[in-house]
ZAVEX-805950 format. One record per residue (C-alpha): residue number from 1; x, y, z; residue in one letter. Coordinates in nm, 3 decimals, padded with zeros to 5 digits. Layout:
<pts>
- i / xx / yy / zz / aa
- NUM / X / Y / Z / A
...
</pts>
This chain:
<pts>
- i / xx / yy / zz / aa
- 1 / -01.984 / 05.623 / -04.176 / M
- 2 / -02.182 / 05.594 / -04.511 / T
- 3 / -02.589 / 05.554 / -04.438 / E
- 4 / -02.620 / 05.144 / -04.437 / S
- 5 / -02.357 / 05.154 / -04.184 / G
- 6 / -02.565 / 05.400 / -03.971 / V
- 7 / -02.864 / 05.188 / -04.020 / V
- 8 / -02.718 / 04.836 / -03.925 / R
- 9 / -02.558 / 05.018 / -03.636 / V
- 10 / -02.936 / 05.104 / -03.538 / V
- 11 / -03.067 / 04.804 / -03.594 / V
- 12 / -02.812 / 04.611 / -03.385 / G
- 13 / -02.859 / 04.785 / -03.096 / R
- 14 / -03.290 / 04.763 / -03.166 / L
- 15 / -03.186 / 04.404 / -03.145 / R
- 16 / -02.958 / 04.447 / -02.859 / R
- 17 / -03.270 / 04.628 / -02.652 / I
- 18 / -03.542 / 04.394 / -02.779 / W
- 19 / -03.291 / 04.098 / -02.651 / G
- 20 / -03.268 / 04.280 / -02.292 / V
- 21 / -03.615 / 04.331 / -02.287 / L
- 22 / -03.732 / 03.995 / -02.338 / R
- 23 / -03.515 / 03.814 / -02.160 / E
- 24 / -03.599 / 04.071 / -01.836 / D
- 25 / -04.016 / 04.073 / -01.897 / L
- 26 / -04.084 / 03.755 / -02.125 / G
- 27 / -04.039 / 03.490 / -01.828 / T
- 28 / -04.277 / 03.319 / -01.614 / V
- 29 / -03.954 / 03.251 / -01.327 / R
- 30 / -04.069 / 03.233 / -00.997 / T
- 31 / -03.879 / 03.451 / -00.760 / D
- 32 / -04.015 / 03.389 / -00.436 / P
- 33 / -03.958 / 03.663 / -00.136 / L
- 34 / -03.712 / 03.651 / 00.078 / P
- 35 / -03.757 / 03.496 / 00.403 / P
- 36 / -03.892 / 03.722 / 00.649 / S
- 37 / -03.949 / 03.743 / 00.986 / V
- 38 / -04.246 / 03.984 / 00.964 / W
- 39 / -04.393 / 03.720 / 00.636 / L
- 40 / -04.372 / 03.495 / 00.884 / R
- 41 / -04.588 / 03.651 / 01.184 / W
- 42 / -04.861 / 03.762 / 00.874 / L
- 43 / -05.096 / 03.468 / 00.841 / P
- 44 / -05.126 / 03.598 / 01.265 / H
- 45 / -05.170 / 03.936 / 01.211 / G
- 46 / -05.444 / 03.832 / 00.979 / M
- 47 / -05.545 / 03.643 / 01.195 / L
- 48 / -05.572 / 03.872 / 01.464 / C
- 49 / -05.756 / 04.196 / 01.250 / L
- 50 / -06.035 / 03.906 / 01.113 / A
- 51 / -06.113 / 03.852 / 01.505 / A
- 52 / -06.149 / 04.222 / 01.569 / F
- 53 / -06.374 / 04.212 / 01.246 / G
- 54 / -06.599 / 03.969 / 01.375 / T
- 55 / -06.599 / 04.134 / 01.745 / F
- 56 / -06.725 / 04.468 / 01.576 / L
- 57 / -06.966 / 04.302 / 01.356 / G
- 58 / -07.083 / 04.124 / 01.569 / G
- 59 / -07.154 / 04.367 / 01.819 / M
- 60 / -07.364 / 04.568 / 01.546 / T
- 61 / -07.562 / 04.296 / 01.429 / Q
- 62 / -07.633 / 04.204 / 01.779 / L
- 63 / -07.765 / 04.504 / 01.905 / H
- 64 / -07.840 / 04.724 / 01.583 / D
- 65 / -08.066 / 04.453 / 01.444 / H
- 66 / -08.169 / 04.160 / 01.723 / A
- 67 / -08.140 / 04.440 / 01.996 / F
- 68 / -07.954 / 04.283 / 02.258 / I
- 69 / -07.824 / 04.415 / 02.549 / V
- 70 / -07.419 / 04.543 / 02.615 / A
- 71 / -07.453 / 04.241 / 02.878 / G
- 72 / -07.514 / 04.005 / 02.649 / Y
- 73 / -07.411 / 04.064 / 02.330 / G
- 74 / -07.045 / 04.181 / 02.451 / V
- 75 / -07.001 / 03.826 / 02.665 / P
- 76 / -07.147 / 03.641 / 02.237 / I
- 77 / -06.907 / 03.840 / 02.048 / A
- 78 / -06.617 / 03.861 / 02.250 / L
- 79 / -06.656 / 03.504 / 02.312 / G
- 80 / -06.688 / 03.438 / 01.913 / Q
- 81 / -06.410 / 03.660 / 01.792 / S
- 82 / -06.192 / 03.576 / 02.089 / G
- 83 / -06.180 / 03.151 / 01.971 / A
- 84 / -05.993 / 03.280 / 01.632 / V
- 85 / -05.685 / 03.466 / 01.834 / L
- 86 / -05.726 / 03.086 / 02.108 / V
- 87 / -05.733 / 02.847 / 01.768 / A
- 88 / -05.374 / 02.989 / 01.700 / M
- 89 / -05.256 / 02.788 / 01.965 / R
- 90 / -05.515 / 02.535 / 02.111 / R
- 91 / -05.750 / 02.493 / 01.827 / P
- 92 / -05.985 / 02.231 / 01.971 / V
- 93 / -06.079 / 02.452 / 02.311 / A
- 94 / -06.134 / 02.721 / 02.056 / A
- 95 / -06.364 / 02.559 / 01.883 / W
- 96 / -06.540 / 02.475 / 02.225 / W
- 97 / -06.519 / 02.823 / 02.296 / I
- 98 / -06.682 / 02.920 / 01.962 / S
- 99 / -06.998 / 02.668 / 01.965 / L
- 100 / -07.084 / 02.762 / 02.325 / A
- 101 / -07.063 / 03.176 / 02.235 / A
- 102 / -07.261 / 03.090 / 01.921 / T
- 103 / -07.515 / 02.847 / 02.119 / V
- 104 / -07.601 / 03.092 / 02.339 / L
- 105 / -07.601 / 03.406 / 02.098 / G
- 106 / -07.893 / 03.174 / 01.959 / A
- 107 / -08.086 / 03.126 / 02.296 / V
- 108 / -08.053 / 03.470 / 02.324 / V
- 109 / -08.176 / 03.585 / 02.025 / V
- 110 / -08.452 / 03.334 / 02.023 / H
- 111 / -08.648 / 03.513 / 02.315 / H
- 112 / -08.636 / 03.812 / 02.106 / Q
- 113 / -08.760 / 03.654 / 01.735 / M
- 114 / -09.176 / 03.667 / 01.931 / Y
- 115 / -09.044 / 04.058 / 01.910 / G
- 116 / -08.810 / 04.333 / 01.755 / P
- 117 / -08.562 / 04.072 / 01.613 / A
- 118 / -08.811 / 03.851 / 01.415 / A
- 119 / -08.655 / 03.769 / 01.071 / G
- 120 / -08.318 / 03.759 / 01.255 / F
- 121 / -08.039 / 03.558 / 01.082 / Q
- 122 / -08.081 / 03.227 / 01.313 / W
- 123 / -07.920 / 03.057 / 01.463 / P
- 124 / -07.540 / 03.146 / 01.332 / W
- 125 / -07.493 / 03.526 / 01.298 / T
- 126 / -07.297 / 03.643 / 00.987 / V
- 127 / -07.026 / 03.746 / 01.271 / S
- 128 / -07.031 / 03.354 / 01.395 / G
- 129 / -07.001 / 03.203 / 01.106 / I
- 130 / -06.672 / 03.396 / 00.992 / A
- 131 / -06.540 / 03.312 / 01.364 / S
- 132 / -06.628 / 02.973 / 01.355 / H
- 133 / -06.510 / 02.904 / 00.970 / L
- 134 / -06.167 / 02.996 / 01.092 / L
- 135 / -06.178 / 02.843 / 01.396 / V
- 136 / -06.257 / 02.482 / 01.216 / L
- 137 / -06.024 / 02.543 / 00.934 / L
- 138 / -05.766 / 02.625 / 01.165 / L
- 139 / -05.830 / 02.289 / 01.325 / V
- 140 / -05.788 / 02.068 / 01.050 / A
- 141 / -05.514 / 02.219 / 00.999 / L
- 142 / -05.370 / 02.189 / 01.348 / R
- 143 / -05.511 / 01.832 / 01.418 / V
- 144 / -05.597 / 01.499 / 01.328 / P
- 145 / -05.811 / 01.447 / 01.032 / T
- 146 / -06.029 / 01.242 / 01.289 / R
- 147 / -06.018 / 01.565 / 01.514 / V
- 148 / -06.168 / 01.776 / 01.284 / A
- 149 / -06.449 / 01.553 / 01.098 / V
- 150 / -06.548 / 01.491 / 01.463 / E
- 151 / -06.560 / 01.878 / 01.555 / A
- 152 / -06.770 / 01.927 / 01.248 / L
- 153 / -06.997 / 01.618 / 01.314 / A
- 154 / -07.081 / 01.788 / 01.690 / L
- 155 / -07.084 / 02.142 / 01.491 / T
- 156 / -07.352 / 02.005 / 01.261 / A
- 157 / -07.527 / 01.827 / 01.538 / L
- 158 / -07.576 / 02.147 / 01.723 / V
- 159 / -07.691 / 02.335 / 01.434 / T
- 160 / -07.969 / 02.071 / 01.389 / Y
- 161 / -08.079 / 02.071 / 01.760 / V
- 162 / -08.063 / 02.400 / 01.744 / L
- 163 / -08.297 / 02.470 / 01.339 / Q
- 164 / -08.457 / 02.142 / 01.309 / G
- 165 / -08.554 / 02.055 / 01.641 / L
- 166 / -08.594 / 02.388 / 01.840 / W
- 167 / -08.671 / 02.630 / 01.557 / G
- 168 / -08.839 / 02.945 / 01.621 / G
- 169 / -09.151 / 03.112 / 01.517 / P
- 170 / -09.017 / 03.424 / 01.263 / D
- 171 / -08.635 / 03.398 / 01.137 / Y
- 172 / -08.422 / 03.337 / 00.844 / E
- 173 / -08.293 / 03.009 / 00.869 / S
- 174 / -07.860 / 02.998 / 00.842 / T
- 175 / -07.784 / 02.634 / 00.945 / G
- 176 / -07.723 / 02.499 / 00.593 / M
- 177 / -07.506 / 02.756 / 00.480 / V
- 178 / -07.269 / 02.753 / 00.778 / A
- 179 / -07.275 / 02.377 / 00.763 / V
- 180 / -07.206 / 02.339 / 00.405 / I
- 181 / -06.932 / 02.657 / 00.445 / L
- 182 / -06.800 / 02.488 / 00.776 / F
- 183 / -06.794 / 02.106 / 00.513 / A
- 184 / -06.553 / 02.334 / 00.296 / T
- 185 / -06.343 / 02.475 / 00.506 / A
- 186 / -06.247 / 02.145 / 00.729 / V
- 187 / -06.189 / 01.968 / 00.331 / L
- 188 / -05.948 / 02.225 / 00.291 / L
- 189 / -05.810 / 02.214 / 00.616 / G
- 190 / -05.687 / 01.883 / 00.585 / T
- 191 / -05.605 / 01.883 / 00.236 / A
- 192 / -05.321 / 02.178 / 00.332 / L
- 193 / -05.313 / 01.967 / 00.635 / R
- 194 / -05.242 / 01.643 / 00.424 / G
- 195 / -05.001 / 01.869 / 00.147 / R
- 196 / -04.786 / 01.982 / 00.427 / R
- 197 / -04.783 / 01.659 / 00.551 / E
- 198 / -04.617 / 01.467 / 00.263 / A
- 199 / -04.401 / 01.746 / 00.157 / R
- 200 / -04.235 / 01.686 / 00.503 / A
- 201 / -04.242 / 01.307 / 00.441 / E
- 202 / -04.059 / 01.391 / 00.130 / L
- 203 / -03.836 / 01.659 / 00.260 / R
- 204 / -03.751 / 01.327 / 00.488 / Q
- 205 / -03.659 / 01.089 / 00.271 / Q
- 206 / -03.472 / 01.339 / 00.039 / T
- 207 / -03.248 / 01.360 / 00.303 / T
- 208 / -03.233 / 00.970 / 00.398 / L
- 209 / -03.178 / 00.944 / 00.070 / T
- 210 / -02.896 / 01.201 / 00.072 / A
- 211 / -02.730 / 01.024 / 00.348 / E
- 212 / -02.736 / 00.730 / 00.205 / E
- 213 / -02.583 / 00.813 / -00.102 / R
- 214 / -02.329 / 00.967 / 00.112 / A
- 215 / -02.224 / 00.679 / 00.305 / R
- 216 / -02.226 / 00.439 / -00.032 / R
- 217 / -01.990 / 00.695 / -00.172 / T
- 218 / -01.781 / 00.649 / 00.151 / L
- 219 / -01.761 / 00.276 / 00.164 / L
- 220 / -01.671 / 00.266 / -00.215 / E
- 221 / -01.395 / 00.504 / -00.159 / E
- 222 / -01.306 / 00.332 / 00.120 / R
- 223 / -01.309 / 00.019 / -00.070 / S
- 224 / -01.077 / 00.159 / -00.308 / R
- 225 / -00.884 / 00.269 / -00.088 / I
- 226 / -00.802 / -00.078 / 00.108 / A
- 227 / -00.796 / -00.267 / -00.309 / R
- 228 / -00.501 / -00.035 / -00.359 / E
- 229 / -00.311 / -00.103 / 00.008 / L
- 230 / -00.391 / -00.454 / -00.049 / H
- 231 / -00.241 / -00.419 / -00.391 / D
- 232 / 00.063 / -00.224 / -00.355 / V
- 233 / 00.140 / -00.311 / 00.019 / V
- 234 / -00.007 / -00.645 / 00.062 / A
- 235 / 00.210 / -00.778 / -00.200 / H
- 236 / 00.550 / -00.589 / -00.161 / H
- 237 / 00.519 / -00.712 / 00.220 / M
- 238 / 00.424 / -01.045 / 00.069 / S
- 239 / 00.744 / -01.098 / -00.201 / V
- 240 / 00.978 / -00.983 / 00.140 / I
- 241 / 00.826 / -01.284 / 00.368 / S
- 242 / 00.916 / -01.491 / 00.076 / I
- 243 / 01.241 / -01.426 / 00.011 / Q
- 244 / 01.286 / -01.369 / 00.355 / A
- 245 / 01.219 / -01.783 / 00.407 / Q
- 246 / 01.402 / -01.843 / 00.069 / V
- 247 / 01.756 / -01.664 / 00.150 / A
- 248 / 01.878 / -01.903 / 00.392 / P
- 249 / 01.852 / -02.189 / 00.118 / H
- 250 / 02.071 / -01.971 / -00.123 / L
- 251 / 02.391 / -01.946 / 00.044 / V
- 252 / 02.607 / -02.196 / 00.139 / D
- 253 / 02.640 / -02.272 / 00.534 / N
- 254 / 02.456 / -01.968 / 00.608 / P
- 255 / 02.534 / -01.841 / 00.953 / S
- 256 / 02.335 / -01.883 / 01.247 / D
- 257 / 02.263 / -01.492 / 01.266 / E
- 258 / 02.211 / -01.423 / 00.968 / L
- 259 / 01.919 / -01.652 / 00.932 / R
- 260 / 01.821 / -01.538 / 01.339 / E
- 261 / 01.813 / -01.156 / 01.067 / N
- 262 / 01.633 / -01.321 / 00.800 / L
- 263 / 01.376 / -01.478 / 01.030 / A
- 264 / 01.315 / -01.200 / 01.209 / G
- 265 / 01.251 / -00.997 / 00.894 / I
- 266 / 01.031 / -01.251 / 00.756 / R
- 267 / 00.827 / -01.228 / 01.148 / Q
- 268 / 00.792 / -00.917 / 01.088 / N
- 269 / 00.663 / -00.879 / 00.727 / A
- 270 / 00.416 / -01.143 / 00.820 / L
- 271 / 00.288 / -00.940 / 01.121 / D
- 272 / 00.276 / -00.644 / 00.942 / A
- 273 / 00.076 / -00.830 / 00.647 / L
- 274 / -00.132 / -00.903 / 00.972 / T
- 275 / -00.168 / -00.556 / 01.072 / E
- 276 / -00.277 / -00.432 / 00.695 / L
- 277 / -00.549 / -00.759 / 00.727 / R
- 278 / -00.728 / -00.512 / 00.948 / R
- 279 / -00.649 / -00.195 / 00.902 / V
- 280 / -00.865 / -00.314 / 00.538 / L
- 281 / -01.090 / -00.530 / 00.766 / G
- 282 / -01.174 / -00.138 / 00.893 / V
- 283 / -01.214 / -00.022 / 00.567 / L
- 284 / -01.392 / -00.225 / 00.433 / R
- 285 / -01.664 / -00.311 / 00.705 / S
- 286 / -01.972 / -00.130 / 00.685 / E
- 287 / -02.017 / -00.186 / 01.041 / H
- 288 / -01.646 / -00.127 / 01.211 / P
- 289 / -01.804 / -00.189 / 01.539 / D
- 290 / -01.867 / -00.558 / 01.460 / S
- 291 / -01.631 / -00.831 / 01.568 / P
- 292 / -01.369 / -00.941 / 01.298 / V
- 293 / -01.126 / -01.224 / 01.285 / H
- 294 / -00.780 / -01.236 / 01.257 / E
- 295 / -00.786 / -01.332 / 00.969 / D
- 296 / -00.947 / -00.982 / 00.864 / G
- 297 / -01.228 / -01.119 / 00.742 / S
- 298 / -01.543 / -00.962 / 00.873 / G
- 299 / -01.630 / -00.634 / 00.994 / A
- 300 / -01.331 / -00.473 / 01.214 / A
- 301 / -01.339 / -00.271 / 01.566 / P
- 302 / -01.218 / 00.077 / 01.589 / H
- 303 / -00.961 / 00.034 / 01.885 / A
- 304 / -00.842 / -00.370 / 01.970 / P
- 305 / -00.523 / -00.418 / 01.817 / Q
- 306 / -00.217 / -00.416 / 02.016 / P
- 307 / -00.184 / -00.391 / 02.401 / T
- 308 / 00.126 / -00.364 / 02.653 / L
- 309 / 00.115 / -00.735 / 02.657 / D
- 310 / 00.333 / -00.691 / 02.274 / R
- 311 / 00.540 / -00.405 / 02.403 / I
- 312 / 00.819 / -00.687 / 02.467 / E
- 313 / 00.752 / -00.844 / 02.138 / A
- 314 / 00.782 / -00.491 / 01.953 / L
- 315 / 01.117 / -00.401 / 02.144 / V
- 316 / 01.285 / -00.726 / 02.075 / E
- 317 / 01.181 / -00.664 / 01.682 / N
- 318 / 01.329 / -00.354 / 01.665 / T
- 319 / 01.658 / -00.529 / 01.808 / R
- 320 / 01.623 / -00.752 / 01.535 / A
- 321 / 01.638 / -00.492 / 01.299 / A
- 322 / 01.987 / -00.355 / 01.486 / G
- 323 / 01.874 / -00.089 / 01.719 / L
- 324 / 02.009 / -00.153 / 02.109 / T
- 325 / 01.719 / -00.103 / 02.274 / V
- 326 / 01.650 / -00.083 / 02.695 / T
- 327 / 01.305 / -00.131 / 02.858 / T
- 328 / 01.136 / 00.052 / 03.239 / E
- 329 / 00.822 / 00.005 / 03.364 / V
- 330 / 00.806 / 00.113 / 03.711 / T
- 331 / 00.462 / 00.178 / 03.936 / G
- 332 / 00.186 / -00.054 / 04.019 / E
- 333 / 00.026 / -00.115 / 03.689 / R
- 334 / -00.390 / -00.092 / 03.683 / R
- 335 / -00.596 / -00.198 / 03.413 / P
- 336 / -00.633 / 00.074 / 03.151 / L
- 337 / -00.854 / 00.135 / 02.857 / P
- 338 / -00.803 / -00.067 / 02.532 / P
- 339 / -00.765 / 00.268 / 02.384 / G
- 340 / -00.477 / 00.363 / 02.589 / V
- 341 / -00.308 / 00.055 / 02.529 / E
- 342 / -00.329 / 00.086 / 02.197 / L
- 343 / -00.282 / 00.441 / 02.166 / S
- 344 / 00.051 / 00.381 / 02.439 / A
- 345 / 00.205 / 00.075 / 02.182 / Y
- 346 / 00.179 / 00.317 / 01.903 / R
- 347 / 00.366 / 00.592 / 01.989 / I
- 348 / 00.654 / 00.308 / 02.111 / V
- 349 / 00.582 / 00.150 / 01.809 / Q
- 350 / 00.664 / 00.522 / 01.613 / E
- 351 / 00.920 / 00.642 / 01.827 / A
- 352 / 01.146 / 00.324 / 01.798 / L
- 353 / 01.051 / 00.359 / 01.426 / S
- 354 / 01.209 / 00.705 / 01.411 / N
- 355 / 01.467 / 00.618 / 01.622 / V
- 356 / 01.597 / 00.329 / 01.359 / L
- 357 / 01.514 / 00.561 / 01.073 / R
- 358 / 01.649 / 00.936 / 01.188 / H
- 359 / 01.902 / 00.810 / 01.426 / A
- 360 / 02.121 / 00.545 / 01.292 / P
- 361 / 02.365 / 00.389 / 01.591 / G
- 362 / 02.196 / 00.594 / 01.870 / A
- 363 / 02.062 / 00.349 / 02.167 / T
- 364 / 01.692 / 00.363 / 02.237 / A
- 365 / 01.538 / 00.360 / 02.608 / H
- 366 / 01.119 / 00.299 / 02.665 / V
- 367 / 01.002 / 00.379 / 03.014 / V
- 368 / 00.644 / 00.327 / 03.129 / L
- 369 / 00.539 / 00.481 / 03.452 / T
- 370 / 00.220 / 00.369 / 03.566 / H
- 371 / 00.019 / 00.652 / 03.771 / E
- 372 / -00.307 / 00.658 / 03.952 / P
- 373 / -00.456 / 00.809 / 03.680 / H
- 374 / -00.320 / 00.746 / 03.361 / G
- 375 / -00.015 / 00.635 / 03.147 / L
- 376 / 00.340 / 00.781 / 03.105 / R
- 377 / 00.548 / 00.731 / 02.834 / V
- 378 / 00.893 / 00.797 / 02.739 / E
- 379 / 01.130 / 00.733 / 02.435 / V
- 380 / 01.490 / 00.850 / 02.421 / T
- 381 / 01.766 / 00.778 / 02.226 / N
- 382 / 02.116 / 00.888 / 02.234 / T
- 383 / 02.306 / 01.107 / 01.999 / R
- 384 / 02.341 / 00.898 / 01.610 / P
- 385 / 02.662 / 00.828 / 01.519 / T
- 386 / 02.592 / 00.804 / 01.139 / G
- 387 / 02.366 / 01.032 / 00.905 / E
- 388 / 02.050 / 00.972 / 00.835 / A
- 389 / 01.968 / 00.873 / 00.480 / P
- 390 / 01.680 / 01.017 / 00.308 / P
- 391 / 01.329 / 00.975 / 00.434 / S
- 392 / 01.065 / 00.875 / 00.271 / A
- 393 / 00.821 / 00.936 / 00.524 / G
- 394 / 00.491 / 01.201 / 00.458 / A
- 395 / 00.618 / 01.337 / 00.861 / G
- 396 / 00.316 / 01.302 / 00.989 / H
- 397 / 00.434 / 01.060 / 01.242 / G
- 398 / 00.464 / 01.284 / 01.555 / L
- 399 / 00.129 / 01.446 / 01.401 / L
- 400 / -00.062 / 01.101 / 01.408 / G
- 401 / 00.114 / 01.105 / 01.847 / M
- 402 / -00.004 / 01.401 / 01.907 / R
- 403 / -00.308 / 01.310 / 01.758 / E
- 404 / -00.362 / 00.975 / 01.998 / R
- 405 / -00.257 / 01.203 / 02.292 / A
- 406 / -00.491 / 01.459 / 02.212 / A
- 407 / -00.769 / 01.239 / 02.180 / M
- 408 / -00.815 / 01.079 / 02.506 / L
- 409 / -00.733 / 01.424 / 02.657 / G
- 410 / -00.323 / 01.329 / 02.743 / G
- 411 / -00.037 / 01.579 / 02.589 / S
- 412 / 00.290 / 01.460 / 02.421 / L
- 413 / 00.628 / 01.658 / 02.366 / T
- 414 / 00.868 / 01.580 / 02.129 / A
- 415 / 01.206 / 01.766 / 02.129 / R
- 416 / 01.579 / 01.713 / 02.093 / P
- 417 / 01.774 / 01.665 / 02.389 / R
- 418 / 02.088 / 01.863 / 02.505 / S
- 419 / 02.319 / 01.590 / 02.487 / D
- 420 / 02.255 / 01.512 / 02.101 / G
- 421 / 01.965 / 01.300 / 02.128 / G
- 422 / 01.583 / 01.341 / 02.137 / Y
- 423 / 01.322 / 01.201 / 02.377 / R
- 424 / 00.922 / 01.197 / 02.342 / V
- 425 / 00.718 / 01.178 / 02.645 / A
- 426 / 00.378 / 01.170 / 02.634 / A
- 427 / 00.093 / 01.142 / 02.901 / H
- 428 / -00.227 / 00.916 / 02.842 / L
- 429 / -00.495 / 00.991 / 03.179 / P
- 430 / -00.669 / 00.646 / 03.201 / A
- 431 / -01.023 / 00.817 / 03.414 / D
- 432 / -01.295 / 00.746 / 03.208 / S
- 433 / -01.418 / 01.135 / 03.185 / R
- 434 / -01.154 / 01.219 / 02.920 / T
- 435 / -01.387 / 01.079 / 02.715 / G
- 436 / -01.393 / 00.775 / 02.428 / T
- 437 / -01.064 / 00.630 / 02.551 / A
- 438 / -01.178 / 00.294 / 02.420 / D
- 439 / -01.214 / 00.451 / 02.057 / Q
- 440 / -00.884 / 00.502 / 01.944 / A
- 441 / -00.836 / 00.597 / 01.610 / P
- 442 / -00.680 / 00.332 / 01.359 / Q
- 443 / -00.427 / 00.522 / 01.130 / R
- 444 / -00.120 / 00.458 / 00.979 / K
- 445 / 00.146 / 00.654 / 01.142 / D
- 446 / 00.415 / 00.755 / 00.908 / D
- 447 / 00.733 / 00.887 / 00.975 / T
- 448 / 00.814 / 01.232 / 01.088 / P
</pts>
């Protein structure tokens, strides 16, 4: 390697080292400490140390300079320092304790000022000012501003009564300095409390804004899905209905059976359009609990759709499609929650649709058994006589039926029979303790 190459390598390394140092040390970014239980308790520990310091300072000042005996000095110093600890839980009560201890200390020291305590700091001692300063700061941080100002005003009034009206023969006045410091503490605590409340309100507003944004995003997505469903499904169903209505006029002397089948196709298409309008109403609705009109306008409810009263119409439509279906209803019929009736109807509807798609030539049997505490639904079919055509379904039909039953606290089984047929059996409890029986989900069941 040549001399110039060595120089380039050294210069390159120096530049990289300088870049790393500049990136690491040439910054003022914020790197806060991670949340810690110890850090959360740090202010409490500092207050405890401050209370201990004021107790020692108060005892020393009262004993060494005011020549107060321990019988008076200990309660006074303990009241002033203990108020700091009480203020962490009960700030207003702590303020009363601190003020009472100060008044007691001023009265006791007043008698000593005629003798050995001449020139003593009065009516507030240094430790008394420190402890009351902390108490007023905690009062301003924890209670409304009005309460803090009232406490400050009463403190100033007591100071004026002691120093201005009562006075003493020979002392060093501390009243004016104490009131100024107390006012500063209250002002600081009020400002910090206002800042904390503003930040809390800002967080709340931010949360509400995020929830509103999420809600609007959900509504937009639901509206998009509703628009696509309308454009794709409603168009084809309308075309089917019109073609079924026009088809008899395109054939010379159509038979009654052909007319009946075409009328059934048209009626099924119209029923499907009605159901689609209701589903679109749910998707477009901002308040899905509000009433819905039959044409799909307005808000749509979660549950009330078909009930067990429409089972016979469903069976007739299935028969018109070429499936032989028999029905059987047993037990004493009782009023059922709307969700139970809706789920039972949907389970029968999906099961019969599965028979039509996957069991050509089979016959189906529907049994509804009313029990004292619920409803049992059973749909069975015989062995198919032909091969089922390929299905374009998404395979969610059985899953949807199981979800409906599980939501009501019931159960559903679907399994082949020994004779080659198939059996779907569901138990739907009607007991109100099973939960939201009247809030059955509005979903489009696909074929399994």
